N, C-alpha and C positions, 0 to 999 in steps of 0.2 A: 032915433036912428037905429040901424041894425046892429052896429058895433057899440056895445055898452062896456065901457071900461070903469070898474069900480073906483070911486074917488080914493078909497083907502089903498089901492093897489101900490101906490108909491111906497107906502110904509112897509109893505111886505117884500117888495123886490129890492129896495135900497138897503144894502147891507149895513149893519150897525158898525159903529166905529171901533171895531175890535183890534185893528191893526196899528194902534198908536205906538210910537217909538218908546219902548220901555226904558231906553237909556236916558230919556228926558224926564222920567218920573221924579217928582219932587216930594219927599216924605212930608206928611202932614205935620205941622208944628205941634199939634196936640198929641202926637203919638209919643209914648215914653221912649227915651233913648235906649238903644240896644246895640249889641256888638255889630260892627260893619259886616255886610254880606258881600259875597262874590256874585258877579253878574252871571245869569244863566246863559249857557252857551250850547248851541245846537251841535250834538255829537252822536247822531244815530249812526250805527254801523252801515257801511255802504258796500254792497247793496243790502237792503233790508226788505223784509216782507212781514207784515203783521195782519192778523185776521181781526176785523172790526165788526162788532154787533151794534147796530144803531136802532134805537127806539124813537119813533117819530110821533109827534102830535101836531097835526096841521089841519086847519079848518074843521076842527072838532073830530077828526078821524085819526085813528091810531094804526100804526103798522110797525113791524119789526123786520129788518133786513140785515143781511150779512154779506161782507165783501172783503177783499184783501186790498191793502194799501202797499204799493211797491215803490220803494225809493231807489233811484240809481243815479250815477254821476253823469253829467253832461260834458261832452267834449269841449264845449265853449266855456266851461267853468260852472260851478254851482251844481244843482241837482234838478231832477224832475220826479214828480210823484204821479203815479197812475193808479186808478182804482179798477179792479177786475174781479171776476168770479162772483158777480152779483147774484143774490138769491133772496127773494122775499120769503120770510119764515111765517109771518102772521099778518092778518089784516082784520081789524075789529074783533080780535080774539079767536079768529078762525085759523087753524093750523093749515098752512099752505104747503107743507112738506109731504102730505099724504093725499092721494086721490088726484083727480083732474084739477087743473088750475082754473079759478074763476075767471070770467071775462075781464079783460083789461090788464091782468097781471103780466102776461107775456109782453104787452106793449110797454108797460111801466118798467119792466126789467130791461127791455131794449133801450128805453130812454135813459135809464140810470147808467147803463153800460157805455153810453155816449158822452158821459161827463168829460169835459176837456182835461188834458194833461196840465198839471200845475208846474210852472217853472219857478224854482226857488233859488235864492242867492246862496252863496257859500255859508252865510250866517243862518240860513233857514227861513228867511222872510219871503213871502210871496211877491214875485215881480211881474209875472205874466201868466197867461193861460193859452195853450195851443189847442185848437180844435173847436173854437167858439162858433165859427161859421158853419161847421159840419153839424153841430148840435142844433143850431137855429134852423137849419134846413130840415132836420128831423121834426122839430116842433111844428114847422109850417105844414109838413106833409100829414101830420096827425090832425090838423084842423079841417073843418069843412072848407071846401074849395072856395066858396064865396067870401071867406074871411081871410084867406092866406095873404092876399096882396095888402089888405089893410094892416095886418100884423107885421108884414115885412116893412111897410112904410113906417110903422112905429119904431121898429128896431133900427132902421136906417137913420133915424134922427140923431143929431149930435149928442154925444154923451151916453146914449143908451147902451152901447156895447161895453163901455167902461163900467157902467153900473152893473151890467150883467156879469162881468168878470168879477167885480168886487163881491157880489152876492154869491157867486159860484165858489169863491174861495174861502167863505167864512168858516167852513168846517175846519180847514187847516189853521186858520187864525185861532180858533178855539182850542185846537190840539196843541199847537206850537207857536205859530207866528206872533200871536198877541203877547207872548211872554218872553220873546228873545231879548236878551240884554237886561232883563229885570234885575234890579239890585236893591231889593228890600229884604230886611232881616225878618225872622219870624215875629209876628205880632205887629209889624209896621203896616201903615197905610199911606198911599201916595196918590198924587194927582198928575194927570198928563192930558194934553189936548189931543183929541182924536178927530178924525175927518171921515165923512161919508161922501161918496161921489154920487151926485144926482145929475140928470141931463141938463138941468139949469145951472149947474155949478156945484162945487164942493160946499159942504156945510159942516161947521165945527161943533164939537161938544166937549164937555169936560168928562174925562174918564177917571173913575175912582178905582184904584188897584189895591188889593189887600193880600198880604201873606198870612195865611192861617196857621202856619207852622208845619211840623212834620206829620206825615200820615202814619197812623198806627198799624196799618195792614201791610205796608210795603217799606222795607228797609231802604233808607236813603231817599225816600220820596217826600215831596212837599205838596201842600194844598194851597192853591191860588184862586183868587176871584177878581173879577172886574165888573163894573157897571157903567153904562153909558146912557145918558139921557138927552134926547132931542125934544125941545118943546119951546113954547113962547112964540111971539110974533115973528121973529126972524125965521124960525122953522116953518111956521104957517105960510109965510110968503114964499119960501122955497118950495113947499108942497104945491102951492097955487101955481107958481111959475112952471113947475115940472108937469103938473096935470094939464095945464093949458096947452103945453107943447104936445102932449100925448093926444088930447082931444082934437087938436088941429090936424094931426096926422090921421086920425080915425074918422073925422067927420066927412060924410059924403059931399061931393061937389054941389054947390048951390044952397047948402044949409049952413047956418051959423052955429059954431060951437057954443056950449053953455058958458055962462058967466061963472067960472070956477071961483073967482075971488069972492063973489057974493054968496056962493053956496057953502064954501068951507069956512067954518067959524073958528075951529081950532084943530090942532094936530099934535100928537105926542107919541113918542116911541121910547120905551125903556128896554135896553138890551143888557143881558147878563151872561157871563161866561164863567165856568168853573173848571178846574183841571186838577188831577192828582198825577204828578209826573216825577220821574227820576231826576233828581237835581243835578246829576253829573252828565247826563246825556240828553235830557229833555224828552225821553221816551215816555208817552202818557200811558197810564194804567186805566184811567177813566176821564171823561170830559162831558160837559153839558153846556148847551147854549139855549137861552130862553128869551123870547121877545114878546113884549106886550105892546100892541099898536092900538091907539085910539084916535078916532077922527069924528068931529062933530060937523054934520052937514045939515044945515037948516036947524031944526030943533031936535034932530035925532043923533044919538051917539052910538057908534058901532065900535066894538072891541074885538080884536083878533089876537089869539095866543098861539104861538108856535114854539115847540120844544123839541130838541134833539139831544138824546143821551147816547154816549158812546162808551163801549167797553172794549179793551184791547187784549188779545191773546197773543203775546209774544212767544216765539219759539224758545224752547229751553236752551240754555247755554250748552255748547258742545263740551263734552267731557274731554279732559286732557288724556292723551294716549299714555299707555303704561310705559314706564322707562325700562329699557333693556339692561 
């Protein structure tokens, strides 16, 4: 059929379970007893603007981009986070700040600039995204005309937009959201149940969270890690159910969709996140998220690695005025 949707696509678009409730973390019984810790609380100054440099590895390609993250208060309560001033700095080692831009960079910059606004709770957790429809329309317009309606039909299926929202907000979860309410002391490790949203329904995983102690480079900062694993027959069945839905939406009339259950032998996704953040405000200094997805179709195994590294340049604190 003309529309070919990779069987591994689910593993790439379904966000990892990084947004587990950290207030529910249970310290591992094998961790040595340490002094009680205070829960991490979101306390960025409002408004805030921070310049972010992001290094990306995706589908074997590398790129570096820079943008600003802007936090402001919402009249309805909570906050909103917008990304602006997007600029691609490098692509496959090529400096993009000098000379004419290579083909595709202007379009990629325009697409990045259309990232929806994140709606955050007063505690700093992601609760919604505004502008998803507008971004999807941009995606459709960038596709060959003969594929637009097929892709539109895919995203109109139940659960797809929720999965899109979850995937689109994973950068915030790696920066802040995944750590809100965490109450582990330095050296402790804990477990919590995480959840990923797929069109066929939510799928749960066990998330391991680790407090690696204070950071040597930044006073008052801590180093945190988490790992989420989705695997086994329950996850394979979820993958099969989701891919079956997607193929049904993309299969031309009069043709039978493939037997996905027979094709997909196993599926596994490991997601990791790391952050160095100020323990008093949860302002990050650096963050990283790393996903390894494997799927076995027939007798062939495919593996995809995606990595995002973030560094944050916060404005210098304003100096106090001289006393008269």
